[in-house]
N, C-alpha and C positions, 0 to 999 in steps of 0.2 A: 565914718562909723555908722551913721544913720542909714546910709545906703546898704551897708552889709547887713544891718539888722533887718531892713526891709526885704532884702533878698532871702534871708533865712526865713522870715515870716511867710513870704510867698511860696517858698519851697515847702515849708511845713503845711501850708494850706493846700497845695497841690497834692502832697502825700496823703493828707487827711481825706481829701476828696476822692483820690484814687482808692483808698482803703474802704471808704464808705460805698463807693460804686461797686467795688468787688464784693462786699458783703451783700449789697442789694441784688447783684446779678447772680449770686451763688445759686446752684441748683438745689442745694439742701436748704431747709428752713433754718433761719438764724434769728435769734432774739437776744437783746441785751437788756439786762435789768440792773437796778441798783441793789444795794445789799438787802433791802427789805423785800425784794422780789418784784417791784413795780417795773413794768415794761417801759424802756426808754427808746427802743428801736425794734422794728420787726420788718424783715425783708419781704419781697414779693412772694417768694416760695412759701413763707409762713402763711401769708394771707390766702394764697391759693389752696394750701393744704387744709386750713381751718375754716375758710369761708368768711372770715372777718376782715374788715378793712383796717388800715393802720389807725384811723380815727376812733375805731371802736375798741381798740385794745391798749393804746398807749396810755400810761398812767395807771393801768390795772395790773393786778397780779395774775398769773396764769391759772388761777383757781377756776375761772370760767370754762376751762377746758376739761375739768374733771368729769370722769364718766361714772363714778360711783363703784367702779370695779376694783378699787384698791382700798385696803384698810388704812386707818390713820397711821399705823406703825410704818407703812411703806414710805409715806411722805416724811415722817419723823426721821427715819434713817437717812433719807435723801438730804434733808436739811442739816442733819448732824455731820454728814460727810463734807458738804461744800463749805459750811461755816468753819470747819476745821482746816480749810485750805486745800482739801483733797478733791480730785476730779471724781465725779459720779458718772457712771455709765450703766445703762440698762434699757429695758423695754417697758413701755407704759401704754395703757389703753386710754385714749382721750376721746372727747366728743366734739364733732364739728358743730358749726352754727346751725346746720339743718337737722341736728340731732343724731346723725349717723356716727357710729363708733368707728374708730380706726386705731391701728397699732403703729406706734412709732418707736424708733430706736433713737435714744437721746444721750448726748454727752454734755455735761455741765462743767464748765471750767471757771474757778474763781479767778478774778483779776485783782492783783494786789498792788498797793502803792509802794513807794520806795521804802517806807518804814515797815512793810510787811502787812499793813492793815488791808483787809479785804474791802474794796470799794464797789465792785460790780461783779456780775456773773454773765457769762456768755454761754448760750445753749445752742448746740447744733443738732437739728432734728431731721430724721428721715422717715417718711411713711413706708412701712414695710408690710402693710396689710395684704397687698397682692402677693408679695413674696411668701408670707406665711400661708396664704390660701393655697398657693401652688405647692408649697412644701407639704401641707396637710393632704392635698389631693394626691401628690406623689406617694406619700406614705400609705394612703388609702388604697391606691392602685397596687402597690407592692404587696400589701396585706391580702388583697383580693386575689392577686396573681399567685401568691404563695399557697393559698387555700385551694385555688384551682389546680395548681401543679400537684398538690397532695391528693386531691380527688382523682386525678388521672393516674397517679402513681399507685394508689391502693386498689384501683379498679381490677387489675389483673388477678391478684391474690383473692380479693373479696369475691369476685365473680366466679372464680374456681370453686371456692367454698360453697357458694350458693348452688352451683351446678351439682356438686356432690350431694348436698342436702336434698335439693329438689328432685334430682334424678333417682336417688335411692327410695325416697318416699313414693315416687310414681311407680317405680319397679314393684315395690311391695303391693301397692294398690292394684296394679294391673294383673298381678299373679295371685292375689289373695282373696279368692272367692270364699275361702273358709274363715276370713277375718270376722271378728265380732263387730257389731255396729259401732261400739264405742272406739274400738281400735281404728276402724276405717275413718271415723270422724276426726280422731287425733292426727292421722296421717294427712287427711285433707287440710286440716289447720296448718300443718307443717308446710305443705305446698303453697297454701295461700300466703303464709308469712314470708316465704322465700320470694314470691312474686312481688309482695309489697317492698321487701328489702331491695330487690332489683330495681324497682321504681325509684326508691330513694337514691340509689347509685346513679340512675339516669338523670335525676334532678341535680345531683351534685356535679355531674359532667356538664349539664346544661349551664349551671352557674359558672363553671370553669371554662365555658366556651369551647367544649371539646366534643360536641355533638355534630353530626352531619345533618344539615338542613337541606331541604329541597326548595330553592328559591324560584319564584316566578313573578311576573307582573301582577300586582294585587291592588284592587280598589278597596281601601279600608272601610268605606261606607257600606259596600256590599258584604264584606266579611262580618262586620259588626251586625248588620241587619239580618243576615242569615243565622247568626248565632244568638240573636236576641231571645228567641222563643225558649231555648234551653236556659239562658241566663235568668229569665223570669221565673222559671221553676226553681232555680238555685236560691234566689233572694227571698222567696216566700211571699206571703200575703201582706205582711206588715211593712214591706219596703216597696216604694214606688221606683220603678226603673224607667228613666227617660233617655232618649237619644236625640242629639242635635247634630245634624249632618251639614257640613259645608258643601256648597255647590261647586261643581267643576274641580273636584279634588283630584290632584294628579296621582298616578299610580306610584307604588313603592315596590321594591324588590324584596319579597318576603316569603317565608314559609307559612302557609295558612294555618296549619296545625299549631305552630308555635305562637302565632298571633292569638289564636283561640286560647292557648295555654296562659298567655299573659292576661287576657281578659278574665278568665275564670279565677285565676289567683287573686287579681285585684278586686274582683266583685265579691269573692268570698271574704276577703279581709274587710271590705267596706261593710258587708252585711253583719259581720261579727262585731263591728264597731258601733252598731246601732241595735242593741238588744231590745229596745222598746219600739223599734221601727224608725223610719225616716225615708230619705230619698237618695238615689244614686243617679248620677247623670254621666252619660258617655257622650263626648262631643269630639268633633273633628275640625281641623282647620289647616290651612296652608300658612307657613310661617317663614319669613326671611330673617336669617340670623346674621347680625353684623359683628364687627370686631369688638364694639363696646360690650355687647352681650357676652361674647367669648371671654373677655377679660374678667367678667364677674362669674362665669361658669366654665371652669377649666376643662370640663369634659366635652363642651360644645365645640362645634366646627362652624365656620361661616358658610353660608349658602342657603339654598331653599330646602325646606323640610316639611313633611306632613306630621302634624302633631295630633295625637288623640289623647284625651284627658278622661280619667275616671275620678270623679269627685263624689264625696258623700257628706252627709250632715251628721256624722258620728261624733264620738267623744274626742277625737283628735289624738295626736301623738306628743308625748312629752319632748321638749326641745333636746334634752340630753340623750334621748333615744334615737333621734333622727340620724346621726352619723353612723349608727350601727344597724339600721333596719335591713340592709341588704346582706349582712353577714350570715352565712349558713348557721342554722340552729339557734340564732338569736330570735327570741320571741317574747312578747309581753303577755301572751296568753297564758292562762293557768295550765298546769300539767295535764296532759292528755287532750288538750284542745288544738294542738297543732305541732308540726314537726320543726317549724322554723326554717323551712326550705322554700316556702312559697315565693317570698320576695327575692330570695337568692336566685331562684330559677328565673324570675322575671328579669333580674339584672343581667344574668348570663345571656338570655335570649336577645335582649335589646342590644347588648354589646356585640353579639355576633351578627346582628343586623346593622352594624355600624352606626348605632344611635346612642342616645343617652336619656336619662330620666331626671326630671326636676320635680322635687317633692315640696309641697307647702302644707303646713298643718297648724291649726290653732286649737288649743284645749277647749273643748266644748263647742268648737266651731267647724269641725269637720276636717277632712284631708283631701288633697288633690294630687294625683299622680299624672304628670305630663310625660308622655312617651314621644320622643322626637325620632323620626326615621327619615333618611335621605329621600327627597322627592325625585321621581324619575326612576327608570329601570337601570339598575347597575348589575355588574357581573356578580354572581353568587356562587357558592359551592353547591353543586347539584349532586344528588344521589345517583349513582349509576343504576340504571334500570336493568335488572337481570333479564336475559333473553327468555322468551316463552318456550315451553317444551314443544318439540316437533315430532318426537316419536316416543314410543313406550317400550321399555326393555322388559324382558320376561322375569328378571330377578335372578338371584343367586350369584351376582357379580362379586368380584374379589376386591377387597379394600385394604390398603396399607394405612393403618392408624398410627399416628405418631403424636404422643402426648407425654410430657415429663411428669405430670401429676398422676400417680398410680391410681388414685381413687376415681378421678375423672376418666382415665383410660379404661378402667374396669367397667364403669357405667356405660360408656360408649360402646365398648366391645360387646357387652351383654345385650344391649338394645339392638345392635346391628345383627348379631348372630341370631337373636330371636326373630328378626325380620327376614331371615333367610340368606343373609350375606355371609361370605367367608372372609375372615379377618386375620391379617398379620398385624402384630402390634410391636411398636418400638418405643423406647423411652427417650430417644434423642435422634438428631439428624444422622449421626454417624452409624448408629445401629440400623436406622432405616435404609441407609445406602447399602449395607451388607445384605439386607433382606431383598432389596431391589435387584442387586446383582444376581441373586439366585432365582428370583421369581418374576423378573420384569415383564416377560411376555404375558403373564397371567393377570397382572394387576390392572384393574379398570379405573380405580379412583385413589387419589392420595388425599387423606383427611388428616391434616396436621395442625398442631398449635403453632402460633406465630413465634412466640418468644420461648426459646428452649436453651438449656445449657449445652456445652460441648462444642461450641465454636461454629455451629451450623444452624441458623434459625429456619423457621418454616418457609419463609419466602425464598431464601437461598436454596433450600432443599427442592422446592417446587421448580425453581428456575433450572436447577441442575438436571432434574428428572425430565422436564419438558425439553431440555436440550437434547436428550437422547430420544424422547418420543413426544413430538410437538402436540399430538392430539390427546395427551393425558388429561383426564378430568381432575380438578383440584378444588378442595374446599379448605379454607384457612379458618381455624377457630381462634378466637381472641377474646380475652377478658379486658384488654386495654381499650381506652377510648380511641375513637377513629383518628384523632390527630397523631397518635403514636404509631399508626399503621403506614404512614407515608403514602406512597402511590400503589401499594399492593392491591387496593380495591379496583384499580383500573383494569386489571386483567384476571382477577380471581374472584370467586365467590367468598364471602366472609360470613361465618356463622358466629354471631356474638354470644358470649357467655354473660350470664347464665342462660342456658337453653333448656327447653323442655324435651322430653323424649320425642314428642311429636315434631318439634322444631328440627331435631336431628334427623329423624327418618324422612321428613319432607324435603329437607335440604339435600340429603343424599340422593333420594329418588329423583328430585327435580334436576340435579346436576347430571346424573347418569342419563336421564331422558332427554337432555338438551344436546343438540349437535354442537360439537366444538368447531372452532374456526378452522381446524385442520381436517375436519371430516369432508 
């Protein structure tokens, strides 16, 4: 009898040891408390997650983990649930021993005796900080991508409208020698406003990463140094501009004009954050990014990067505003002081350069924007360089104009006819084919919109006509962003909308004066 009892005791001891070992080895954090909440057991995962040793926590309630981010009612509801014998599940923000906050997913299960009385609680915890950070980052990227897609989608129609407004105003101005001075001033204001509106569209497209850039090997020290004189004029006399350059800075693959756009936008923001004056520092450095950094900054990539920082001593940015500062049209400036597109433009340019931005700010202590770009020369998207004119035509050539928007078509036809060209016009590709069949030998140039109704777009029309005459000159008009145009820019000239009357006539003349590949 005693032998059987001893065996049962040994078996129970082994089972208890196995259970204890399993709890200790579990990947998730596990703690066991008595009914009053005092810790009786904490496994290795709990200690690793919180930074406390078992000796520091046993005998204490978990109150030492409180972050102050939850109201008393939150914990009252938690205790009410588990004391009633029910399982509590939820997310909670706690504080590690080093003071850092973390998010955890927790399940607390009451342990009951045979008589139903609660004796202990077991809590299983999982650190979900990184998961939430990645989830928030994904949501941010999706939101940014949605706005970028919207920007590209509205570009065609919006730029058509701007072409109509700008073109008509220019037509009246060019032919209105009888205009009163006030009328001329109003028309000039219209053309100026359309040019500003077109610039806003370009900024939106830059945010949406839908602009064509001309990449080349660039030394950021040289770019910043060459641009400093202009930047000093921008900041004014009350602000000190300093530059700190790292030695032996490797080159980056970049569009110089776009890097200057980043600098001017960040400098203007920094200046505006220091109405009473202060200092702005631009610095460069080479940085090696490791996996640990990437885990904390989801937009980052491991490898070698060139970082340039624009920091100021200004008023700083409120923490609740930081997640939104790169959204288009979000601005903390008063009405009339900004469009809200400056930082959105910076964001888009940096993304198209395969980089990312790290922002740190302290109220009353200034702000620092760190721009990371891949070190070394990488393949980029280069703008196609149009061939230079090799001969000059006498004028009077015949043009087939294809445009589905009647107002844009009317402006283009009037301008071209006033310049001495003969114009056949069509509202879609099928109508253009009929005109071509009747007049093909006489047509010198096809000027067509890219996106048109009727089942035959501008690129397809150009390919079809060139199939019959390889040497046909072609200009494609488009209000869409370059990414929507695919490969059509490889073999065609593109006239972006909105265009001025001068843009149109210069594009036509240049195209006609350039020898084609078939000549």
